[in-house]
C-alpha positions as CSV (number, residue, x, y, z in Angstrom):
1,M,0.0,0.0,0.0
2,K,1.3,3.4,-1.0
3,L,0.6,6.5,1.1
4,E,0.9,10.0,-0.4
5,L,0.7,13.2,1.5
6,K,-0.1,16.4,-0.4
7,T,1.7,19.4,1.0
8,E,1.0,23.0,0.4
9,N,4.6,23.9,-0.5
10,D,3.6,24.2,-4.1
11,K,1.1,27.0,-3.3
12,H,3.8,28.9,-1.3
13,T,6.4,28.5,-4.0
14,K,3.9,29.7,-6.6
15,W,2.9,32.7,-4.5
16,L,6.5,33.6,-3.8
17,S,7.4,33.3,-7.5
18,N,4.5,35.6,-8.4
19,F,5.4,38.1,-5.7
20,F,9.0,38.3,-7.0
21,R,7.9,38.6,-10.6
22,V,5.5,41.5,-9.8
23,S,8.2,43.2,-7.6
24,F,10.8,42.9,-10.3
25,T,8.3,44.3,-12.9
26,F,7.5,47.3,-10.7
27,A,11.2,47.9,-10.0
28,L,11.9,47.9,-13.8
29,I,9.0,50.3,-14.4
30,I,10.3,52.7,-11.7
31,I,13.9,52.6,-13.0
32,F,12.7,53.2,-16.6
33,C,10.5,56.1,-15.6
34,D,13.3,57.7,-13.5
35,T,15.7,57.3,-16.5
36,V,13.2,58.9,-18.8
37,L,12.7,61.9,-16.5
38,K,16.4,62.4,-16.1
39,L,17.0,62.2,-19.8
40,G,14.2,64.8,-20.3
41,V,15.9,67.2,-17.9
42,I,19.3,66.7,-19.6
43,S,17.7,67.2,-23.0
44,R,16.0,70.4,-21.9
45,H,19.3,71.7,-20.5
46,Y,21.1,71.1,-23.7
47,Q,18.3,72.7,-25.8
48,I,18.5,75.8,-23.6
49,E,22.2,75.9,-23.9
50,Y,22.1,75.4,-27.7
51,N,19.4,78.1,-28.2
52,C,21.3,80.6,-26.0
53,S,24.3,80.0,-28.2
54,L,22.2,80.6,-31.3
55,L,20.8,83.7,-29.7
56,S,24.2,85.1,-29.0
57,V,25.1,84.7,-32.7
58,E,21.7,85.6,-34.3
59,T,19.0,87.5,-32.4
60,S,15.9,86.3,-34.2
61,Q,12.3,86.2,-33.0
62,S,12.2,82.4,-33.4
63,N,15.1,82.0,-31.0
64,F,13.4,84.2,-28.4
65,R,10.1,82.2,-28.8
66,E,11.9,78.9,-28.4
67,L,13.8,80.1,-25.3
68,S,10.6,81.5,-23.9
69,K,8.9,78.1,-24.2
70,L,11.8,76.3,-22.6
71,S,12.6,78.8,-19.8
72,K,9.0,80.0,-19.2
73,L,10.3,83.6,-19.3
74,K,8.3,86.2,-21.3
75,S,10.4,89.3,-21.7
76,K,13.4,89.6,-23.9
77,Q,15.5,91.2,-21.2
78,K,14.9,88.3,-18.8
79,I,15.8,85.8,-21.5
80,W,19.1,87.7,-22.2
81,E,19.9,87.7,-18.5
82,F,19.1,84.0,-18.3
83,C,21.3,83.2,-21.3
84,R,24.3,85.1,-19.9
85,E,24.7,82.3,-17.4
86,F,24.9,79.7,-20.2
87,I,27.1,81.7,-22.5
88,E,29.8,82.5,-19.9
């Protein structure tokens, strides 16, 4: 006669596996979102620096508009003062 006992180790192993899978997925999502946000900040900084360099060479209305969008400044005087930090 053969006696078999069913244990619930299988349920615990499956639950633990799912827990680690979900935790790993959330960690990857958080790391990815953080990287995207940091790349956005870096990209914005280089766009501002590039447009300030363009503005120092050629003072066109389109350069002022682009810098106004990026820096949220409205007056040309404030944009010039803002760009002096990047040009120096």
